[in-house]
C-alpha positions, 0 to 999 in steps of 0.5 A: 776027892781031889788028888791032893786029898788022896796024897794026904790020905796016902791013897796014892803015892808021893815022895813026901818030904814033910808031914805034920799034923796040918801040912804035907809037902812032896815032890811035884811029879812034873817038876818045873825046876830041879827042886819043885816041892808042893806044899798042901794043907791037910784040910781041903781048902779049894784055893787061897781065896777060901782061907777063912782062918788067917792062922792057917797062913802062919802054920802053912808058912812055918811048914814051908820054911822047915822044908826050905831049911831041910833042903838047904834052899835058904842059902841059894834062893828059891821062889814061892808060888801060889796059883789061884783060879783058872787064870792064875794057873791053878790046876788042882782045886786044893790050896797049894804052894810051889817051892821052886829052886835049883836054877835061875828063875826068870822074871816075869813068870809065864 
């Protein structure tokens, strides 16, 4: 079982900021910005490439927007990142999205 599945199942602790039927969002343990939230579907899906039901994206993005509004990030700006595969920087084999905010974010990203 992957680390994100363990967080979803509450087998390991995380500072959870959002939890509904389909999605969990929590603070990253190695933040890359002052605000760094990880959003994961509760269903284990290996990566963005593995999404079969396109309706998942609507549910997923709705959760992301709820977190953004809860933290009042919509007024200051933020970045959404989904890393996919080894060269894309994905280190946990479970679909997840990063919400980064709280500082000026450079472009292009690393």
